[in-house]
C-alpha positions in Angstrom: -30.8 -71.9 1.9 -30.9 -68.2 1.5 -27.6 -66.4 0.7 -26.1 -63.8 3.2 -25.7 -60.3 1.6 -22.5 -59.0 2.2 -22.2 -55.3 3.6 -22.3 -52.8 0.9 -19.0 -50.8 1.1 -19.4 -46.9 2.0 -17.7 -44.7 -0.6 -17.7 -41.4 0.9 -16.7 -38.3 -0.8 -13.0 -37.8 -0.6 -11.9 -33.8 -1.6 -8.9 -33.7 -3.6 -6.1 -31.2 -2.5 -6.9 -28.1 -4.4 -10.9 -28.3 -3.0 -9.2 -28.7 0.5 -7.3 -25.3 -0.4 -10.4 -23.7 -1.7 -12.3 -24.8 1.3 -9.5 -23.4 3.6 -9.4 -20.1 1.7 -12.9 -19.5 2.0 -12.9 -20.7 5.7 -10.3 -17.6 6.1 -12.1 -15.2 4.2 -15.4 -15.7 5.8 -13.9 -15.4 9.5 -11.1 -12.7 8.7 -13.1 -10.7 6.0 -16.6 -11.0 5.5 -17.7 -11.6 9.3 -16.0 -8.3 10.1 -17.2 -6.6 7.0 -20.8 -7.9 7.9 -20.4 -6.8 11.7 -19.4 -3.3 10.5 -22.0 -3.1 8.0 -24.9 -4.0 11.0 -22.8 -1.6 13.6 -23.3 1.4 11.1 -27.3 0.6 11.6 -27.2 0.6 15.1 -27.4 3.3 17.8 -25.2 3.4 21.2 -28.1 1.2 22.8 -27.9 -1.2 20.0 -31.2 -0.5 18.4 -31.6 -0.4 14.5 -31.4 3.0 13.4 -30.3 4.9 10.3 -29.5 8.1 12.4 -25.5 7.1 11.5 -26.0 7.5 7.9 -28.3 10.5 8.7 -25.5 12.1 10.5 -23.0 11.7 7.8 -24.9 13.6 5.4 -26.8 16.3 7.8 -23.9 16.8 10.4 -21.5 19.6 8.9 -18.7 17.8 10.5 -19.2 14.4 9.0 -20.1 15.7 5.6 -17.2 18.3 5.3 -15.0 15.3 6.1 -16.5 13.3 3.2 -15.8 16.4 0.8 -12.5 16.9 2.3 -11.7 13.5 1.5 -12.6 13.7 -2.2 -10.5 16.9 -2.3 -7.5 15.3 -0.9 -8.0 12.3 -3.0 -8.3 13.9 -6.3 -5.8 16.5 -5.4 -3.2 14.0 -4.3 -4.1 12.1 -7.5 -3.6 15.2 -9.8 -0.1 16.0 -8.2 0.9 12.3 -8.3 0.0 12.2 -11.9 1.6 15.4 -12.6 5.0 14.6 -10.9 4.9 11.0 -12.1 4.3 11.6 -15.6 7.1 14.3 -15.8 9.2 11.7 -14.2 8.2 8.7 -16.4 8.5 10.7 -19.6 12.1 12.1 -18.9 13.5 8.7 -17.6 11.9 6.6 -20.4 12.7 9.1 -23.3 15.8 11.3 -22.2 19.2 10.5 -21.2 19.2 11.7 -17.4 22.7 11.3 -15.8 22.5 9.2 -12.6 19.1 7.3 -13.6 19.6 4.4 -11.6 20.0 7.0 -8.6 17.1 8.7 -9.4 15.0 5.7 -9.6 16.3 4.6 -6.1 15.1 8.0 -4.8 11.7 7.1 -5.9 11.9 3.8 -4.4 13.0 5.2 -1.1 10.0 7.6 -1.3 7.7 4.7 -1.6 9.0 2.7 1.4 9.3 5.6 3.7 7.7 5.0 7.2 4.1 6.6 7.4 4.0 9.9 9.2 7.7 10.4 8.6 7.0 12.3 5.5 4.4 15.0 7.2 6.9 15.2 10.0 10.0 15.9 7.6 7.7 18.6 5.9 6.9 20.2 9.4 10.7 20.3 10.1 11.6 21.9 7.2 8.1 24.2 6.5 6.5 24.2 9.6 5.7 27.1 12.0 9.2 26.6 13.3 10.6 25.1 10.2 14.1 25.4 9.1 13.4 26.8 5.6 10.7 29.0 6.4 12.5 30.5 9.5 15.5 31.0 7.1 13.3 32.7 4.5 12.0 34.8 7.1 15.1 36.1 8.4 15.7 37.3 5.0 12.3 39.0 4.8 10.4 36.4 2.8 6.9 35.8 4.3 6.3 31.9 3.8 3.1 30.6 5.3 3.8 27.2 7.4 2.6 24.2 5.5 -0.4 23.4 7.5 -3.6 22.9 6.0 -5.2 21.4 2.7 -2.5 22.8 0.6 0.1 21.2 2.8 -1.5 17.7 2.7 -1.7 17.9 -1.3 2.0 18.9 -1.5 3.2 15.9 0.9 0.7 13.4 -1.3 2.0 14.5 -4.5 5.7 13.7 -3.6 4.5 10.7 -1.6 2.5 8.9 -3.9 4.0 10.0 -7.5 6.5 6.7 -7.6 3.0 4.7 -8.3 2.4 6.7 -11.5 6.1 6.7 -12.3 7.0 3.3 -12.0 4.0 1.8 -14.1 4.2 4.6 -16.6 8.0 4.5 -17.2 7.8 1.0 -18.2 4.8 1.5 -20.6 6.6 4.6 -22.3 9.7 2.3 -22.8 7.6 -0.5 -24.7 6.0 1.7 -27.1 6.7 0.8 -30.6 8.6 3.7 -32.2 7.6 2.9 -35.2 3.7 4.1 -34.7 5.2 7.5 -33.3 7.4 7.8 -36.6 4.3 6.9 -38.8 2.2 9.7 -37.0 5.1 12.1 -37.6 5.2 11.3 -41.2 1.5 11.9 -41.4 2.0 15.3 -40.1 1.0 15.2 -36.7 2.7 17.8 -34.3 4.6 16.5 -31.2 1.5 17.4 -29.2 -0.8 15.5 -31.3 1.6 12.3 -31.4 1.3 12.5 -27.6 -2.4 12.6 -27.4 -3.5 10.3 -30.3 -0.4 7.9 -30.2 1.5 7.6 -27.0 -1.4 8.4 -24.6 -3.9 5.6 -25.5 -0.9 3.1 -25.3 0.1 4.1 -21.8 -3.4 5.0 -20.4 -3.9 1.4 -18.7 -0.6 1.8 -16.9 -1.4 5.9 -16.1 -4.8 4.9 -14.7 -3.4 2.0 -12.9 -0.7 4.2 -11.1 -3.3 6.8 -10.4 -5.8 4.7 -8.9 -2.9 3.4 -6.4 -2.2 6.9 -5.7 -5.9 7.9 -5.1 -6.8 4.9 -3.0 -3.7 5.5 -0.7 -4.4 9.3 -0.6 -8.3 8.8 0.6 -7.0 6.1 3.0 -4.1 8.1 4.5 -4.4 8.9 7.9 -1.3 10.0 9.2 -0.7 13.3 7.0 -4.3 14.8 7.3 -3.8 14.1 11.2 -0.4 15.8 11.3 -1.0 18.6 9.0 -4.6 19.2 8.6 -5.0 21.5 11.8 -8.7 21.2 11.7 -9.0 19.9 8.0 -10.5 16.5 8.8 -11.0 13.4 6.5 -12.7 10.6 6.9 -10.1 8.3 8.0 -9.2 10.6 10.8 -13.0 11.0 11.9 -13.2 7.4 11.8 -10.4 7.0 14.3 -11.9 10.0 16.4 -15.2 8.3 16.3 -13.7 4.9 17.6 -11.5 6.7 20.3 -14.5 8.7 21.7 -16.8 5.5 21.6 -14.5 2.7 22.6 -16.3 0.2 25.1 -19.8 1.2 23.5 -21.4 1.6 20.3 -18.9 1.9 17.3 -21.6 3.1 14.9 -20.4 6.3 13.5 -17.0 4.6 13.1 -18.1 1.9 11.3 -20.4 4.0 9.3 -17.5 6.3 8.2 -15.6 2.9 7.4 -18.0 1.8 5.2 -17.9 4.9 3.2 -14.1 4.8 2.7 -14.5 1.0 1.5 -17.1 2.2 -1.1 -15.5 4.9 -2.5 -12.2 3.0 -3.0 -14.4 0.2 -4.6 -16.2 2.7 -6.9 -12.7 4.0 -8.0 -11.3 0.6 -8.7 -14.3 0.0 -11.1 -13.9 3.3 -12.8 -10.1 2.6 -13.2 -10.8 -1.2 -14.7 -13.6 0.4 -17.0 -11.4 3.0 -18.4 -8.4 0.9 -19.2 -10.9 -1.8 -20.7 -13.0 0.6 -22.7 -10.3 1.3 -25.3 -7.4 -1.4 -25.6 -4.8 -0.4 -27.6 -1.5 -3.0 -28.2 1.9 -2.5 -29.1 4.5 -5.0 -30.1 8.0 -5.1 -28.2 10.3 -4.3 -30.9 11.7 -1.1 -32.1 11.5 0.3 -28.7 12.0 4.2 -28.6 15.8 5.3 -28.1 16.6 7.7 -25.2 17.5 11.2 -26.7 20.5 13.3 -25.7 19.2 16.8 -24.9 21.6 19.9 -25.2 21.4 23.1 -23.5 18.7 24.8 -21.5 16.3 21.7 -22.3 18.9 19.3 -20.8 19.2 21.5 -17.6 15.5 21.9 -17.5 14.9 18.2 -17.7 17.5 17.2 -15.3 16.3 19.8 -12.9 12.5 18.7 -13.1 13.7 14.9 -12.4 16.1 15.5 -9.4 13.7 17.9 -7.9 11.0 15.4 -8.0 13.1 12.8 -6.6 14.9 14.7 -4.0 11.0 16.1 -3.0 9.9 12.5 -2.6 13.0 11.1 -0.8 13.4 14.1 1.5 11.4 12.7 4.5 13.9 9.3 4.5 16.9 11.9 4.2 15.8 14.2 7.0 14.8 11.2 9.2 18.2 9.8 8.7 20.2 13.4 9.5 18.0 13.9 12.5 18.7 10.5 14.1 22.0 11.2 14.6 21.4 14.7 15.9 22.5 15.4 19.6 19.7 15.2 21.9 18.8 16.2 25.7 15.5 14.3 26.2 13.4 15.3 23.5 15.2 18.4 22.7 17.8 18.8 19.8 21.3 20.0 20.6 23.9 21.5 18.3 26.0 18.8 17.0 25.8 15.1 16.5 25.2 12.3 18.7 24.0 8.8 19.1 21.6 9.5 22.2 18.4 8.6 20.3 19.7 5.3 19.3 21.2 4.6 23.0 17.4 5.4 24.1 15.9 2.9 21.7 18.3 0.3 23.2 17.7 1.0 26.6 13.8 1.5 26.6 12.2 0.4 23.4 13.7 -2.7 22.7 10.3 -4.5 23.1 9.1 -2.1 20.3 11.6 -3.3 18.0 10.9 -6.9 18.8 7.1 -6.5 18.6 7.5 -5.1 14.8 9.9 -7.8 13.8 8.0 -10.7 15.4 4.4 -9.4 14.2 5.5 -8.8 10.5 7.5 -12.0 10.5 4.5 -13.9 11.8 2.3 -12.1 9.4 4.5 -12.8 6.1 4.9 -16.3 6.9 0.9 -16.4 6.8 1.0 -14.4 3.8 3.3 -16.6 1.8 1.9 -20.0 2.7 -1.6 -19.1 2.2 -1.2 -16.7 -0.6 1.0 -19.0 -2.5 -1.6 -21.9 -2.2 -4.4 -19.4 -3.0 -2.6 -17.9 -6.0 -2.1 -21.5 -7.3 -5.5 -22.2 -7.1 -6.7 -18.9 -9.0 -4.0 -19.6 -11.7 -4.8 -23.3 -12.2 -8.6 -23.6 -11.9 -10.5 -21.7 -14.3 -13.7 -22.2 -12.6 -16.5 -20.0 -11.4 -15.6 -20.5 -7.8 -12.0 -19.5 -8.2 -13.2 -16.2 -10.0 -15.5 -15.5 -7.0 -12.5 -16.3 -4.7 -10.1 -13.9 -6.6 -12.9 -11.0 -7.0 -13.5 -11.4 -3.1 -9.9 -10.8 -2.4 -10.2 -7.4 -4.1 -11.9 -6.2 -0.9 -8.9 -6.4 1.5 -7.1 -4.5 -1.4 -8.9 -1.6 -1.1 -9.8 -1.8 2.4 -8.0 1.2 4.3 -5.9 0.1 7.4 -8.3 2.2 9.8 -11.2 0.4 8.5 -9.5 -3.1 8.9 -8.7 -2.1 12.7 -12.3 -0.9 13.4 -13.9 -4.0 11.5 -11.7 -6.3 13.7 -12.7 -4.6 17.0 -16.3 -5.0 16.0 -15.7 -8.8 15.3 -13.3 -9.9 17.8 -14.2 -7.7 20.9 -16.9 -10.3 21.9 -17.3 -13.9 22.6 -16.8 -16.5 20.9 -13.5 -15.0 19.8 -12.1 -12.7 21.8 -8.5 -11.2 20.3 -8.8 -7.6 21.3 -5.4 -6.7 23.0 -3.4 -9.6 21.8 -0.6 -10.1 19.2 -2.9 -12.2 17.2 -5.2 -9.6 16.5 -2.5 -7.5 14.8 -1.1 -10.1 13.0 -4.3 -11.3 11.3 -5.2 -7.8 10.7 -1.8 -7.2 8.6 -2.2 -10.7 7.0 -5.7 -10.3 5.7 -4.9 -6.8 4.3 -1.8 -7.7 2.6 -2.9 -11.4 1.4 -3.9 -10.1 -2.0 -0.5 -9.0 -3.2 0.7 -12.4 -2.6 -2.0 -14.0 -4.3 -1.5 -11.8 -7.4 2.2 -12.5 -7.5 2.0 -16.1 -6.9 -0.8 -16.3 -9.8 1.5 -14.3 -12.1 4.5 -16.4 -11.6 2.7 -19.5 -12.0 1.0 -18.6 -15.0 4.7 -18.2 -16.8 4.9 -22.0 -15.9 3.1 -24.4 -17.9 1.0 -27.2 -16.3 2.6 -29.8 -18.0 5.6 -30.6 -15.4 2.8 -30.8 -12.5 0.7 -33.4 -14.9 3.9 -35.7 -15.8 4.5 -35.8 -11.8 0.9 -36.8 -11.1 1.0 -39.1 -14.0 4.3 -40.8 -12.4 2.4 -41.6 -9.1 2.6 -38.1 -7.1 -0.3 -36.8 -5.5 -1.3 -33.4 -6.5 -0.2 -32.2 -3.0 3.2 -33.7 -3.7 3.3 -32.5 -7.3 2.8 -29.1 -5.9 5.5 -29.3 -3.0 8.3 -31.1 -5.4 7.7 -29.6 -8.7 5.6 -26.4 -8.8 7.0 -24.6 -5.6 10.9 -25.0 -6.7 9.9 -23.2 -10.1 8.3 -20.3 -8.8 10.5 -20.1 -5.5 12.3 -16.9 -6.3 9.1 -15.2 -6.8 7.7 -16.4 -3.5 10.7 -15.4 -1.8 10.5 -11.7 -3.6 7.0 -11.4 -2.8 7.8 -12.5 0.8 10.4 -9.5 0.9 7.9 -7.1 -0.3 5.3 -8.3 2.1 7.4 -7.6 4.7 8.0 -3.8 3.7 4.5 -3.0 4.0 3.9 -5.3 7.0 6.7 -3.7 9.2 5.6 -0.2 8.0 1.9 -0.9 8.9 0.6 1.8 11.1 -3.4 2.4 10.6 -4.8 -0.7 11.6 -2.3 -1.4 14.3 -3.0 2.2 15.7 -6.5 1.0 16.5 -5.4 -2.5 17.9 -2.6 -2.2 19.7 -2.3 -2.1 23.5 0.9 -1.3 25.8 2.6 -4.7 25.6 1.9 -4.8 21.6 3.2 -1.4 20.5 5.0 -1.6 17.2 7.7 0.9 15.7 5.0 2.8 13.5 2.6 3.5 16.5 5.7 4.3 18.6 6.9 7.0 15.7 3.1 8.5 15.7 3.0 8.8 19.5 6.6 10.3 19.6 5.6 13.1 17.2 2.7 13.9 18.9 4.8 13.8 22.0 7.4 16.3 20.2 10.1 13.5 20.9 11.4 14.1 17.3 14.8 12.0 17.6 13.0 9.0 18.9 10.7 9.2 15.8 13.6 10.1 13.3 15.8 6.8 14.7 12.7 4.3 14.7 12.1 5.6 11.1 15.7 5.4 10.0 15.5 1.5 11.3 12.6 1.1 9.6 14.3 2.3 6.7 17.2 0.1 6.9 15.0 -3.0 7.4 13.1 -2.0 4.3 15.8 -1.3 2.2 17.3 -4.9 2.8 14.1 -6.4 2.1 14.0 -4.4 -1.3 17.4 -5.0 -2.2 16.9 -9.1 -1.6 13.8 -8.8 -3.8 15.4 -6.9 -6.5 18.3 -9.5 -6.6 15.4 -12.1 -7.1 13.5 -10.2 -9.5 16.1 -9.0 -11.6 15.6 -5.2 -10.3 12.0 -4.9 -11.8 10.7 -1.9 -9.7 7.2 -2.1 -10.8 7.1 -5.4 -8.6 7.0 -3.1 -5.8 3.4 -2.3 -6.9 
């Protein structure tokens, strides 16, 4: 009698919670990042008939138009960097080391400059210093000639005041944390004030200074609106990419994708240079015996206050001009003497869908950013593996991708079957989501690193699954940081212009896109009122974030 063998039980592989999160994260990055970038790369090697060619790259370096755009991009990038470093360093030193009356107000002005809607900065400078600008016309009436602000110098001035907060917010914190004993020891050894700054203070703040400068540089080379409005023939890669896309829509996007790739490569190179510089010579200082703010007197005190307030008001001027002009009386697009609310009435009557689109698109993208960014941030913080490190490194790519590049990449990827999303709200929401995802990942990872894993381990030992421990233990501990990060993500999402300008159709137009169109059409009242609405929305979100973060302005970066 033979024994009947019992069927063997199949024990299949069952991935745990965090493995599923990793798989989902890679799936998102493959679909929304790697495939679009891959298609951009392939498109740059195709001509209008779809044949493989190096003609696009050859045109980049042989065509005077594109080569000049490349050179111009470097000019405005490093020029904007120099201006931001100059203004930001002066502001940071004065605010960190000198008693400035109204210091909180000055910081608020810097934040206002940081969250001002796109395009409105260039528009405000045109209102004041353009061909028919108020200030320029007044000076001309007094017999003082002043050239209009158009051209490369106008772009550099706007960039300096627009991007200095990146340097100021990071560097002021570093200056305030330097151990005063080091500077006192250097003074006792006979070093002059200038030598103390070069040999002691500068090495300690170099990482913060280079990080702020990097942010200014990346934003300067990616900026589309300012060169578009002020350039008057001074084209950069971002404007040329948009022009190439607009001219070639429906056919080959080869030149637009080639220019987009160059922008990505430039941004990545600058990121690696900054990281190398900040890690080459690392200096540390403890947080005891911090410097005390000194009270200046006489001319020095007046000069310090004048410099700080000049920089602060220069950066916040676009927001101030927008708020004032939003309540100017108008007759259609033409301003009239006096004040009125015609521009807001026009928005309520005819542009309600534009406001609604911005709120819906930014709200949906922020919801995705918070959920996915929190999960990936926790994965990166808790699992110190090669896969999580590679995931974190891959997320650096959308961090440095200009918005115009994201838009062109999404057109290349989602304009043909099997996944056609062009002309829909989904493509705008997903473009904002993938571009802002790295911010949420890093903020969640930073918050989680301050919470030890012992509480999660204890919950798992009591019978919770990893998913339950994450939802019931980890999330409540880092919830303030998550909500604050959501508010800051909302600010960037609702002000997103470059990618939306490429991706929108009539029914999916947003407030930043409408501001751009209104400025080009000369309807400055509508542009100013929409900008003011964006400022109110951004300011409210920033206020909520500060309440949760304990007013740490550096969290904005």
